[in-house]
C-alpha positions as CSV (number, residue, x, y, z in Angstrom):
1,X,-17.1,24.6,10.9
2,X,-18.0,21.7,8.9
3,X,-21.5,20.5,7.8
4,X,-23.1,17.4,6.7
5,X,-22.2,14.0,6.2
6,X,-19.6,12.8,4.2
7,X,-20.1,9.7,1.7
8,X,-19.2,6.4,3.3
9,X,-17.5,5.8,0.0
10,X,-14.8,8.0,1.3
11,X,-13.8,4.9,3.8
12,X,-13.8,2.2,1.1
13,X,-11.0,0.1,2.0
14,X,-10.5,1.6,5.6
15,X,-11.2,0.4,9.2
16,X,-14.7,-0.5,9.8
17,X,-16.6,-0.2,13.1
18,X,-18.5,-3.8,13.4
19,X,-20.0,-2.5,16.2
20,X,-20.0,0.8,18.3
21,X,-17.1,1.2,20.8
22,X,-17.8,3.2,24.0
23,X,-16.0,6.3,24.7
24,X,-15.1,7.6,27.9
25,X,-14.9,11.5,27.7
26,X,-12.1,12.0,30.5
27,X,-9.7,9.2,28.7
28,X,-8.7,11.3,25.6
29,X,-8.0,15.3,24.8
30,X,-11.8,15.3,23.2
31,X,-12.0,19.1,22.2
32,X,-15.2,19.0,24.4
33,X,-17.0,22.2,26.4
34,X,-18.3,21.6,29.9
35,X,-21.7,21.3,31.0
36,X,-24.4,23.2,29.7
37,X,-27.4,24.6,31.7
38,X,-30.9,26.5,30.6
39,X,-33.2,27.6,32.7
40,X,-36.5,29.1,33.5
41,X,-38.8,30.4,36.4
42,X,-39.7,26.8,37.1
43,X,-36.5,24.9,36.8
44,X,-33.7,23.9,34.8
45,X,-32.1,21.2,32.7
46,X,-28.3,20.3,32.1
47,X,-26.3,18.1,30.4
48,X,-22.6,17.0,30.9
49,X,-21.4,18.5,27.8
50,X,-22.3,21.2,25.2
51,X,-20.3,20.4,22.4
52,X,-18.2,16.6,22.2
53,X,-15.8,15.9,19.2
54,X,-16.2,12.0,18.4
55,X,-14.9,9.2,16.2
56,X,-17.2,7.7,13.5
57,X,-18.2,4.3,15.1
58,X,-17.8,5.4,18.6
59,X,-20.6,6.1,21.4
60,X,-21.5,8.4,23.7
61,X,-22.9,9.0,27.0
62,X,-24.5,11.8,27.8
63,X,-26.4,13.0,30.8
64,X,-29.4,15.3,31.6
65,X,-30.3,16.5,35.4
66,X,-33.4,18.3,36.1
67,X,-34.1,20.6,38.6
68,X,-36.0,19.8,40.5
69,X,-34.1,16.6,39.9
70,X,-36.1,13.4,38.5
71,X,-38.0,14.7,36.2
72,X,-38.4,12.7,33.0
73,X,-36.3,13.9,29.5
74,X,-36.8,12.8,26.2
75,X,-34.1,12.7,23.8
76,X,-34.1,13.3,19.9
77,X,-31.2,14.1,17.1
78,X,-31.5,16.8,14.4
79,X,-29.9,14.6,11.8
80,X,-30.4,11.3,12.0
81,X,-27.9,10.2,9.3
82,X,-25.0,11.5,11.3
83,X,-26.0,10.4,15.0
84,X,-28.3,8.4,16.6
85,X,-29.4,8.3,20.4
86,X,-31.6,6.1,22.7
87,X,-33.4,6.7,25.5
88,X,-30.6,6.6,28.2
89,X,-28.4,9.6,25.9
90,X,-26.7,7.0,24.5
91,X,-24.8,8.8,21.3
92,X,-23.9,7.0,18.4
93,X,-21.4,8.5,15.7
94,X,-22.5,6.9,12.3
95,X,-21.1,9.1,9.8
96,X,-18.6,12.2,9.6
97,X,-20.4,15.5,9.8
98,X,-21.5,18.1,12.4
99,X,-25.2,17.2,14.0
100,X,-27.4,18.4,17.7
101,X,-28.4,16.0,20.1
102,X,-31.8,17.6,21.7
103,X,-33.0,16.7,25.3
104,X,-36.7,17.7,26.2
105,X,-38.3,18.2,29.5
106,X,-42.4,18.8,28.8
107,X,-42.9,19.6,32.0
108,X,-40.1,22.2,32.6
109,X,-41.1,23.0,29.1
110,X,-37.0,23.4,28.2
111,X,-34.8,22.3,25.9
112,X,-31.2,21.9,25.8
113,X,-28.7,20.8,23.0
114,X,-25.4,19.9,22.7
115,X,-23.4,19.8,19.5
116,X,-21.7,16.5,18.3
117,X,-19.2,16.6,15.4
118,X,-18.3,13.2,14.2
119,X,-14.6,13.1,12.3
120,X,-12.6,10.0,11.3
121,X,-9.3,9.0,9.8
122,X,-8.4,6.8,6.7
123,X,-5.2,5.2,6.3
124,X,-4.3,4.8,2.4
125,X,-2.6,1.4,3.5
126,X,-3.5,-0.1,6.8
127,X,-0.8,-2.7,7.1
128,X,2.1,-1.9,5.0
129,X,4.9,-4.1,4.5
130,X,8.2,-2.1,3.9
131,X,11.6,-3.5,3.0
132,X,14.5,-2.9,5.2
133,X,16.5,0.0,4.1
134,X,13.6,1.4,1.9
135,X,11.4,4.4,3.1
136,X,7.7,4.2,2.3
137,X,5.0,7.0,2.3
138,X,2.7,6.6,4.7
139,X,-0.5,9.0,4.0
140,X,-3.8,9.2,6.2
141,X,-6.6,11.1,5.2
142,X,-8.5,13.7,7.9
143,X,-12.7,13.4,7.7
144,X,-13.5,16.0,7.3
145,X,-10.9,16.8,4.7
146,X,-10.6,20.7,6.5
147,X,-8.8,19.0,9.3
148,X,-5.2,17.8,9.2
149,X,-3.3,14.8,11.0
150,X,-0.6,14.4,13.1
151,X,1.5,11.1,13.4
152,X,3.3,9.2,16.3
153,X,5.4,5.6,16.0
154,X,7.1,2.9,18.0
155,X,10.5,4.3,19.2
156,X,11.9,1.8,16.5
157,X,10.5,3.8,13.5
158,X,12.0,7.3,12.0
159,X,10.0,9.8,10.3
160,X,11.2,12.3,8.5
161,X,8.7,15.2,7.1
162,X,7.6,15.0,3.1
163,X,6.3,18.4,2.6
164,X,2.8,17.2,1.8
165,X,0.2,17.3,4.4
166,X,-1.1,14.1,6.2
167,X,1.7,12.5,4.8
168,X,5.2,11.2,6.4
169,X,8.3,9.2,5.5
170,X,8.8,6.1,7.9
171,X,11.6,4.0,7.5
172,X,13.2,1.1,10.7
173,X,16.8,-0.1,10.9
174,X,15.4,-3.0,12.7
175,X,13.4,-5.7,11.3
176,X,9.5,-6.6,12.8
177,X,6.4,-4.9,13.5
178,X,5.6,-1.8,14.8
179,X,3.0,0.8,15.2
180,X,1.8,4.2,13.6
181,X,-0.7,6.6,15.4
182,X,-2.7,8.7,12.7
183,X,-4.9,11.4,15.2
184,X,-6.9,14.1,13.6
185,X,-4.4,17.5,15.2
186,X,-5.9,18.8,18.5
187,X,-8.1,15.6,19.2
188,X,-6.1,12.7,19.9
189,X,-9.1,10.4,20.5
190,X,-10.0,10.1,16.9
191,X,-7.2,8.2,15.7
192,X,-6.3,5.0,13.8
193,X,-3.5,2.5,14.7
194,X,-1.2,0.5,11.8
195,X,0.7,-2.1,12.3
196,X,3.7,-1.5,9.8
197,X,5.7,-4.7,8.9
198,X,9.4,-4.2,8.2
199,X,11.2,-7.0,6.8
200,X,14.4,-8.3,5.3
201,X,14.8,-6.8,1.8
202,X,15.5,-9.1,-1.2
203,X,17.7,-8.0,-4.3
204,X,18.2,-10.3,-7.1
205,X,21.8,-10.7,-8.7
206,X,20.2,-10.7,-12.5
207,X,16.7,-9.2,-13.1
208,X,15.0,-9.1,-16.7
209,X,16.9,-12.3,-17.9
210,X,15.6,-13.4,-21.2
211,X,16.3,-16.8,-22.4
212,X,15.6,-19.2,-25.8
213,X,13.8,-22.4,-25.2
214,X,16.3,-24.6,-23.7
215,X,18.3,-22.5,-22.2
216,X,19.6,-22.3,-18.3
217,X,20.3,-19.3,-15.9
218,X,21.6,-19.1,-13.0
219,X,20.8,-16.4,-10.7
220,X,21.3,-15.9,-6.9
221,X,19.7,-13.1,-4.2
222,X,21.3,-11.0,-1.4
223,X,19.4,-10.5,1.4
224,X,19.7,-7.6,4.1
225,X,20.2,-7.4,6.8
226,X,22.6,-10.6,7.4
227,X,21.2,-13.5,9.1
228,X,18.5,-14.2,6.3
229,X,20.1,-16.5,4.4
230,X,18.2,-19.4,3.8
231,X,15.3,-18.3,1.2
232,X,12.9,-20.4,-1.4
233,X,13.0,-20.3,-5.2
234,X,9.3,-20.9,-7.2
235,X,8.0,-20.5,-10.4
236,X,4.7,-18.9,-10.9
237,X,4.5,-19.9,-14.6
238,X,6.3,-23.2,-14.6
239,X,5.3,-23.8,-18.0
240,X,7.3,-21.2,-19.2
241,X,10.1,-21.4,-16.8
242,X,11.3,-23.4,-14.0
243,X,13.5,-23.0,-11.2
244,X,15.3,-25.3,-8.2
245,X,16.2,-24.6,-4.7
246,X,20.1,-23.1,-6.2
247,X,17.9,-20.2,-8.5
248,X,18.9,-22.4,-11.9
249,X,15.9,-20.8,-14.2
250,X,15.3,-23.5,-17.0
251,X,13.2,-22.0,-20.1
252,X,10.5,-24.4,-20.8
253,X,8.4,-22.3,-23.3
254,X,7.7,-18.9,-25.0
255,X,6.2,-16.4,-22.8
256,X,7.2,-14.3,-19.3
257,X,7.8,-16.4,-16.2
258,X,7.7,-14.9,-12.8
259,X,10.3,-16.1,-10.6
260,X,9.3,-16.0,-6.9
261,X,12.3,-15.7,-3.8
262,X,10.8,-16.1,-0.2
263,X,12.8,-15.6,2.8
264,X,12.5,-18.6,4.9
265,X,12.9,-16.8,8.4
266,X,10.6,-14.1,7.6
267,X,7.3,-14.9,4.8
268,X,6.2,-11.4,4.1
269,X,9.9,-10.9,2.8
270,X,9.3,-11.6,-0.9
271,X,10.7,-10.2,-4.6
272,X,9.7,-11.3,-7.9
273,X,11.7,-11.2,-11.2
274,X,10.2,-11.4,-14.8
275,X,12.1,-14.1,-17.2
276,X,11.2,-13.5,-20.9
277,X,11.4,-16.8,-23.0
278,X,11.7,-16.9,-26.4
279,X,11.7,-19.6,-29.2
280,X,14.8,-19.9,-30.9
281,X,14.7,-19.9,-34.7
282,X,16.6,-21.7,-36.6
283,X,18.9,-20.7,-39.9
284,X,17.5,-22.9,-43.2
285,X,19.9,-21.6,-45.5
286,X,23.0,-19.8,-46.3
287,X,23.3,-18.2,-50.4
288,X,26.7,-17.1,-51.5
289,X,27.9,-16.8,-54.7
290,X,28.5,-20.4,-56.7
291,X,31.4,-18.9,-58.5
292,X,33.5,-15.5,-58.8
293,X,36.6,-14.5,-60.3
294,X,39.5,-12.1,-58.4
295,X,42.3,-11.1,-59.5
296,X,46.0,-11.8,-57.5
297,X,46.1,-8.7,-54.9
298,X,43.1,-7.7,-54.7
299,X,40.0,-8.6,-52.7
300,X,36.6,-9.6,-52.5
301,X,33.4,-8.9,-50.1
302,X,31.0,-11.8,-49.9
303,X,27.5,-10.4,-49.3
304,X,25.6,-13.9,-47.5
305,X,21.8,-13.9,-47.1
306,X,20.4,-16.3,-44.0
307,X,17.6,-17.3,-44.0
308,X,15.0,-16.9,-42.6
309,X,15.5,-13.5,-41.9
310,X,14.4,-13.6,-38.4
311,X,16.9,-16.5,-37.2
312,X,17.6,-16.6,-34.0
313,X,21.8,-16.5,-34.4
314,X,23.1,-15.4,-37.8
315,X,26.4,-15.6,-37.0
316,X,28.9,-16.8,-39.6
317,X,31.8,-18.8,-39.4
318,X,34.2,-17.6,-43.0
319,X,36.6,-20.5,-43.9
320,X,38.6,-21.1,-47.4
321,X,40.3,-24.8,-48.7
322,X,42.7,-23.0,-51.3
323,X,46.1,-21.6,-49.9
324,X,45.6,-19.0,-53.3
325,X,43.1,-17.1,-51.4
326,X,42.5,-16.2,-47.1
327,X,38.8,-14.8,-46.5
328,X,38.1,-13.2,-42.4
329,X,34.9,-12.2,-41.7
330,X,33.4,-12.5,-45.6
331,X,36.1,-10.5,-46.8
332,X,38.4,-12.6,-49.6
333,X,42.1,-11.7,-50.3
334,X,43.5,-12.9,-53.3
């Protein structure tokens, strides 16, 4: 049994309840025990529940019945940080933990209590986007952490075990929005619903492109499944590289540019690639010996010095204007 409240920080980024939702105990498998009664020689007092499992952010109506009937009762809680109760017996679950609602009838000098167990489910990602053909690791977090999660999903979603508690691999062969439901095992009334968006998959023909300023490159994409052929190209860094509607990239200035593609029929289907643009460094000079002596039938290998040493293109073309010698890649034959 879990006792005490868990920090609200455990749910940072998870769904928050802006107001309390009223819970119909008969609608769910809530693990509640049946009516509780205490009595003495002057009468009795009963509660419609002995214990109840409820989700954080939900509310539950408890009902106290006295015998003789109609006697006034007062309501209180032992842990106001976990639950609250109003004068009608309406219980609000504020934080994860265990607490008691206590009902007292002064005329009968009787107290009766109902144990309230507040649980919740946190989602690592409440609105994931999954590309066609990919699998996504869907993870939920039970609160308290000693509990476990059970998953159900739309019929178009395939779930497979990961071997890791509270996680499941999901995929779909369809494009669309489908639900995944994560509930505390054994307590189907404590759950979170999540909409998973399955979108077309965009794959660039070429990635990690490197260009020099002034160069261009024609790129393209493949989108699966078929039928999603219209895409929009955008440069997120047009000062470094631009791209036109066909995917032609032009290098503008040194740096790294992000090129993004969006599928027109499915705006959440996107892909981004990186283009690295470098400055072209020109050769300023080439040095070789100005005069050599070579004996007929021998060879001589030139050692050319290209400046600057970090020039972009240091390739050399060799030629000889004399029929007395030939040269190939710096090797002269007399």
